[in-house]
C-alpha positions, -999 to 999 in steps of 0.1 A, spaced: 1 2 2 13 31 -3 -3 63 10 -3 100 -3 -8 127 28 -21 157 13 -9 190 26 -23 216 38 -48 191 57 -65 199 90 -69 226 111 -73 262 99 -65 299 110 -98 303 128 -102 265 140 -65 271 160 -79 302 170 -108 290 185 -97 259 205 -67 281 217 -91 304 231 -111 279 247 -82 264 262 -69 299 274 -102 304 290 -102 272 311 -70 281 322 -77 314 334 -115 308 347 -114 267 353 -138 240 332 -171 259 341 -177 273 312 -202 274 286 -201 270 244 -229 278 224 -229 249 197 -200 229 190 -166 246 193 -159 235 161 -177 204 141 -155 177 152 -163 154 178 -131 146 190 -124 180 201 -161 182 216 -153 154 233 -115 166 249 -135 196 260 -166 176 274 -145 153 294 -124 182 307 -157 199 320 -168 221 295 -206 224 289 -217 223 255 -255 237 249 -279 249 218 -300 276 237 -289 304 257 -314 298 281 -296 266 294 -268 289 306 -271 300 339 -271 342 347 -238 355 350 -215 327 338 -189 325 310 -198 318 275 -181 310 246 -192 317 208 -180 292 189 -161 295 155 -192 293 134 -208 327 146 -236 335 164 -266 360 150 -278 392 171 -305 377 186 -282 353 202 -262 383 217 -289 401 228 -301 369 249 -265 365 261 -268 406 273 -299 398 289 -286 365 310 -258 389 322 -229 364 306 -195 369 304 -189 364 263 -160 354 246 -165 357 205 -142 329 191 -160 335 157 -134 330 128 -124 362 115 -139 351 81 -173 339 93 -168 380 107 -163 391 74 -194 377 56 -217 392 87 -204 427 81 -208 423 43 -248 410 49 -249 441 75 -236 464 50 -257 451 21 -289 452 42 -281 488 49 -278 499 16 -311 486 5 -299 450 -14 -316 420 -18 -287 394 -3 -290 358 -18 -267 335 6 -253 306 -11 -248 281 17 -264 247 36 -298 250 54 -295 246 92 -255 246 94 -246 270 123 -225 299 102 -258 297 78 -280 309 107 -254 332 122 -254 351 93 -287 351 81 -297 365 114 -278 398 109 -301 409 84 -335 380 83 -354 404 61 -329 410 33 -315 378 31 -325 347 9 -309 316 13 -299 295 -19 -287 259 -23 -289 249 -56 -284 263 -93 -319 254 -98 -331 275 -69 -318 305 -84 -345 302 -109 -370 302 -85 -358 343 -70 -388 364 -71 -363 391 -76 -368 415 -106 -339 429 -130 -344 465 -115 -336 458 -77 -306 459 -59 -290 421 -54 -260 407 -40 -245 374 -33 -225 360 -3 -212 325 0 -207 302 32 -171 297 40 -171 263 40 -186 254 8 -176 231 -22 -157 259 -44 -171 241 -77 -205 240 -60 -203 278 -53 -191 287 -86 -223 268 -101 -245 289 -86 -228 319 -89 -226 315 -126 -265 312 -125 -268 341 -107 -249 362 -133 -267 343 -160 -298 359 -144 -291 389 -126 -259 402 -146 -262 433 -126 -255 413 -91 -227 429 -67 -203 410 -49 -181 409 -20 -147 424 -30 -132 396 -20 -142 357 -21 -161 346 6 -148 309 9 -123 308 35 -84 303 24 -83 265 41 -114 255 26 -100 261 -11 -67 249 1 -77 215 13 -99 207 -21 -72 219 -42 -52 192 -27 -78 168 -32 -86 176 -65 -51 173 -75 -42 143 -56 -72 121 -58 -64 116 -95 -37 89 -84 -56 75 -56 -77 40 -54 -93 51 -20 -97 87 0 -98 88 34 -112 119 49 -105 126 89 -135 147 100 -169 144 118 -200 140 95 -216 175 104 -186 193 95 -193 212 62 -162 215 49 -148 179 54 -179 160 37 -169 183 8 -131 168 7 -151 135 6 -175 143 -22 -145 157 -37 -125 125 -37 -154 104 -48 -158 125 -81 -128 116 -90 -137 75 -91 -119 65 -56 -137 47 -26 -140 82 -3 -147 76 31 -159 105 57 -145 94 93 -137 107 128 -113 80 134 -95 47 122 -118 30 142 -148 39 119 -135 23 91 -146 -5 76 -124 -40 77 -128 -44 40 -125 -7 25 -92 -12 16 -68 -36 -4 -32 -44 3 -22 -30 -30 -44 3 -27 -30 36 -30 -48 56 -3 -50 97 -5 -56 108 31 -66 146 41 -86 160 69 -113 188 73 -104 220 87 -113 211 122 -102 177 127 -69 175 147 -37 160 136 -36 133 160 -66 115 139 -49 118 113 -14 100 126 -33 73 145 -50 65 109 -15 65 89 3 42 119 -23 20 119 -22 15 79 12 12 81 11 -14 107 -15 -29 91 -4 -28 55 32 -20 58 23 9 37 49 35 24 42 71 34 46 100 8 40 136 22 27 162 -6 29 198 1 4 213 -29 1 248 -9 21 264 20 -5 285 45 10 310 69 -21 321 85 -29 333 122 -53 349 139 -50 364 174 -71 355 207 -105 378 211 -96 405 232 -126 393 259 -98 372 272 -77 399 280 -111 423 296 -129 397 315 -128 397 353 -146 370 370 -151 374 412 
């Protein structure tokens, strides 16, 4: 067996920042901390913090008044921020700056009277947060076919935004249809799909042509991880999205396979190495690490960590 280890893979700058943020909050305030939704969409990461004593909630009403609450990397709506304020919570905002960028664009377009088309997946935490910034102005679109159902006329002001973790090709197909139907549609000055999503997809796209199987380490509810698995499958390879090597079916691979391994932007490197080590031991596999693109991005911890004082 030959293993092609894709680079870049795994944690992006936004995920790194959010996890470091929660680690630092635990050091400063102890583990009696609440997080609104999963800090990132990865079972291994969430379980690690749960075992330390952190509590993950899906409603602000679950957080006792005056507690410390951390917002996840996916961002939250103004309504959630208001509910936190009413409960006198000490909030720490670990929203990825690239998600915040989309929120600010939504606010700007809404104030300027645009109808905003948000390209994304219904129910995703990031989409819920973005739509909450201007619910009366935003329409969610998930497919090119849905563009034809939009009720806007040619003379209305229209702009589009995208969820940061979409498949590049998926988003481009919808954007192409939007531009065909609304030639004067506005878009942000810089693409909303984040650099890490794009780079990890590029690595899969480049390397999957030489692979019999593609293994993506990541959770089922991770949008960017699922896109990587789907991209691998589009090249004709057997494709698997797993949280760890224990989830890989026994008969998934053969001894002579070339196996491409990558990880979603919220998957830790430890689960990648466990997978590689297991396949090396089981199949005496050779490992080749291939760098498709370098990454040198980092985000500072939120200022709230420096400002919060708790009696």
